[in-house]
N, C-alpha and C positions, 0 to 999 in steps of 0.2 A: 183471612178466611178461607177456610176449606169448601169447596165446590160441590161436593156430594157428601151426603151424609152415611158414617161407616155404621156398622152392624155394633150392638151391643157386646162387649167381650163375653158376655155370659151365653151368649149363643153358640160357642164353642165348648161348653161343659162337658156335654153329652158323648164326644165323638174324642176316641182316645189318641192323646197325642196331640190334638190339633192347636193345644195352648201348652205353651211354657211358662212356668209362674218362676220369677226372680225375687225372692228374698233379700232385698239390696243389702238393708242394714239393721239390726236391733238397736241403734240409737235412736232416741226420740228427746224431742223436746219438752214432751210432756212425759208424767208418770202416773198414768190413771191407774185404779182401783181395780178395776175391771179387767186387765191386759192379761192375757193368756199368755203371752210371750215374754213378760217381765222385762219389756223396752224401758227405755229410759235415759236423762242425760247422761248417765255415767257410763252407758254402754258404749264400747268402742269397737264392735266387730262390724265388717263391712265387707261386701264382695268387689274386688277390684275390676272395675271394668275398662282395663287398657285393650290395646291394639289386638293382643293377642287373644285376650278373651272374647271381643267383638268377632275377631275372626272364626274363634270356634262356633260361637253362635250362629254366625251367617251361613257357615258349611251346614250347620244341623238345619237352621231354617229351611234349606234347598233341599237337602238330602231326605229330611224326614217329614217334609209336607208340614211344616210347624205353618199357623195361621194367625197367630195372635201371641204377645207376651203382655204378663200382668205382673205388674212391679209394686212390690208391698215392703213392709217392714215391721217395726220400727215407723220412722218417717223419711220416707225417700226423700223426700224436696230438701232433706240436709246434704244429700249427695250429689249437687246439681251437676257436676260436670259427669260424671258417670249417668245421670239422666239423660242428660244430651249426646252421649255417645250412643246408650241406647235407643233413644228417640231418632237419630240419624240412622240408625241400624234399622228400625223399624219402617221405616220412611224408604230408604232404598230397597227393601225387598218388599215392599208393599202387604205389610200385616198390618193386624189391629195393635196399638198397644194402651193399654189401660193402667192409672196410677192410683193407687189408695193414697190419701193424703189428710191430715186433719185440717188444711186450710191453713195454716199459720200464717203464711206469707201473703193472704190477703189482706194487707196493709191500705191500698188503694187501687181502684181498677186499672188506671194507667200504668201502674208499677206490675201489677200480677198480671195482665194482659202482655206486657214487655218480657217478664219471665217465661210466659208459655210460650209466647213467638220465639224464645230462642231454644225451645224445645220442638221444633217443628217434627212431626211424626208421631205425636201423643194422637189418640182419637178419643180417649175416654177419660173424664176425670170423676175418681169415687171417692166422695168426701164422708167422713166421718165425724157424728157430732152426738150427744148423748148428756145426760147428766154427769157421767165419769169426764168426759172429756170437758164439759163447762166450768169444772173445778179448777180448771187451769189456764181455759181459752174459751176466749168470747165468740159466741156464735155470729157476730157482726163479721168478724173476718172470713166465716166460711160463706156468709152470704156474697161477700166481696170475690171470693175463690170462685163461685159458683157463676156470677155475671161475668169474670173473665174468661171462664173456660168457654160459656157460651158464645161470646163476642169472638172467642178463635174459632169457634166452629166445633166444639167439642162437644161427644155426648157427655151429659154430667147427671149424677145422680147422688142421693146423700143416703147414707146408711147410720140407723141408731140402734142401738143393743139396749133393749128391754128387758125385764126378767121372764115375761111369757111372751115376746115377740108381739106384742099389743100396743099401740100407741098410749103415750103417756102425758101428763101435763106439759112436760118439757117439751117432747115432740111435737104437741099441737101447737106449742108456741113457735116453735120452727116450720110449721107449716104457716102461721101466720105471718112471719118474716118473709118467708119466700112469696107469698102473695102479695105481702106489701110491695115489695121489691118488685112484682110483676114478672117473678120466675118459675110460679107454682106450674103452669102447666108446660113448661119447659126442662124442669128438673124433678125426676123420679125421687119419691122417698120409699126406701125399703127399711125394714125390720129383721133384726137378728135376734134370736135368744140369748140370755146371758149364759155364760159359761162358767167352771170354775175359774178362778184366776189364780196366774203363777206369783201372784206376790205373797209375803208373809201372813197377812192377815186375810183370812176368808171375806168373803162379801157376805154377810147377812141374808141379801133378798134372793141370793141364790138358793133356789131350793131345788133337790136333786131327788126324782121319785125313784126308789131302787127296786127291781122286780127279780124273781129268781127265773124269769124266762130269758131265754139268749135274745139278745137284740137281733132281729131280722131285718134283712134288705143287702142289696149288692152295693159296692163301694165304688161309686161314681168319682170320688176324690182322686183313686189310681187312672183316672184320664189326665190328670194335670199333675206332670211332674215338677219339681222344683229344684231351682240351682239356690243354695244357702250360702251364707256368709263365707265359707272356708272354702267355696270351689265343689263343695260335694253336692252329687245329684240326689235327691229323694225321689223315690217312685210316686211319694203322693203329696198332695198339697197341704194336708193337715202336718205342719212341720213340727207341732210341739208333741206329736206321737211318732212321729218318723223318727227323729232325735234319740226317743228313748229306746227306740229299737234300733241302733247305730250298728249292731253286729248280724241284723237279719238282712233277706231281700229288700227289705224295703231302701237300704242304701245302696245305691248302683255303682258306687265309686267316685272317684275325684276326676275333675277336668284337666287336672294336670298329671293325671296317670293314663287316659284313654280320649280320644274324641268325643265330644257330648253326645255326636249323634250314637255312637257304639253304646255309649251308656245307656241310651233312652233303649236301644234293642235289646239291652239287656232284661227291661220290663216287659216288653213284649214277648220275649222267649222263655219268661221264668213261668212254670207252672202254678205256682202257689200265689203269684201276685194276680195272675190270669184268673183263678179260681176266686181269688177274694173281691175281683171285679165284675164276674160273672155268676159266681153263686153265691157269695157273700159269705162273712166269717162263721155265721149260725151253721150251715152245712157242715163246715168244715171241723167244726167243733163238735157237732152230733157223730161225726164219722170217727172221732176219736175212740181207743178202747177206754173201757171204763178206767183202767189203771192210770192213765194219761188224762182223761178228761176231769179225773179227781183231783187235780192239778189247780185246775181252774177256781176263779172265786164262785161263789154260791149265788151273788146277787150282783147284778150290772144297773148303771143309771140307764132307765127306761129308753128304750129305742136310739141309743147310745153305740151303733155298730163299730165306732173307733175305739170305744174301751174295750171290746170282746177282741177286736183286732190286734190291739196291743198287747193283749195277755198272751196270744197265739204267736205273735211274731216276737216277742222279747225272750220265750223260752225256746232253747236252740234244741231240746230233744224233741219238741211238738213240731218245730219248724223241720226238722229231719223227716219226722214219720210222715208227716203229711205231704212232703214232696215226693217221697216215694212212693206212696198210695195214689198220688197224682200221677206219677209217670208209669207205672206198671201195675197199680193196684186197683182198688175198687172204684176209686175216684175216679179214673182214667176217661170212662166212657162217658160218665156224667158231666166232666169237664168238655169233652169234645163235641157233645151234643151242646152244651149250653154257648160254648163258641160258635157255633155252626147256625146257632138260632140267632144268634146277637148280630151276626152279620149278614144275615139273609135280609134282601130290601122288605121295606114295610110295606 
């Protein structure tokens, strides 16, 4: 049992590069209809967390003042050796480590506790269940995994995906199951909105409201860079979007070509990425001349800044124009002022 309660990994979301995301594998034991990354049993991609990779991460954690790792997939618990290596690194460096999982390994409390105890360094368990997961996996295993996590001194939360981010009959059943197991007060239950699926068949309950207004807001996801399976480092934690923009500044490079810390520095030094983080894509789109802005779609999913960002970043002509304006043109002073305001103490 841990002697002190760590912070939730979400406490690092708002600070630039305080958190490193690791997309460990796209393989999953389930094939949920709503999956945005098209994970499944036949996927084979994974990040090889060998001694060289661990050494690179250790150096970056120290050099770049990283305070936490967030491991996701796919299903990370299919890569137990890699998880043990990452957990040992987190324990050695004293940083937070959260893992997303569907909890399939919750076959019994003793077995689940033994598994988690073999990965000392984990501080948080984020378990996923909803109607889509339930088509493949009983929620009883998730309850066991949650209890085991608490017995090992971990922070534990459950995340359910629903069409409108509100409770459903299924999620109410999860609440009842947590309560019946005596876990309701210790396990947080969060909801996230259903997004578009990466599967061939769309989900009928996914309703996307389109709007002619440019989606507004700053991109906080650029605070959380992500190492993906092939060793590439993405500036953003939305790997689905970042992978579509492979030739843009969202792709910072590969860990076998440059040290991880230097790749992260590229994001901090890139004017376009900093503008997306501090100003948001709508302000950049509005600054485009008419002949370039006309190439953008006329409608966007309501409030979805990722959709607008991807349209900007996938177009090399738009990237080049905005980069020039941010370096020497009309957007330079706006970016400088926004960065100063964001850096100022509250």
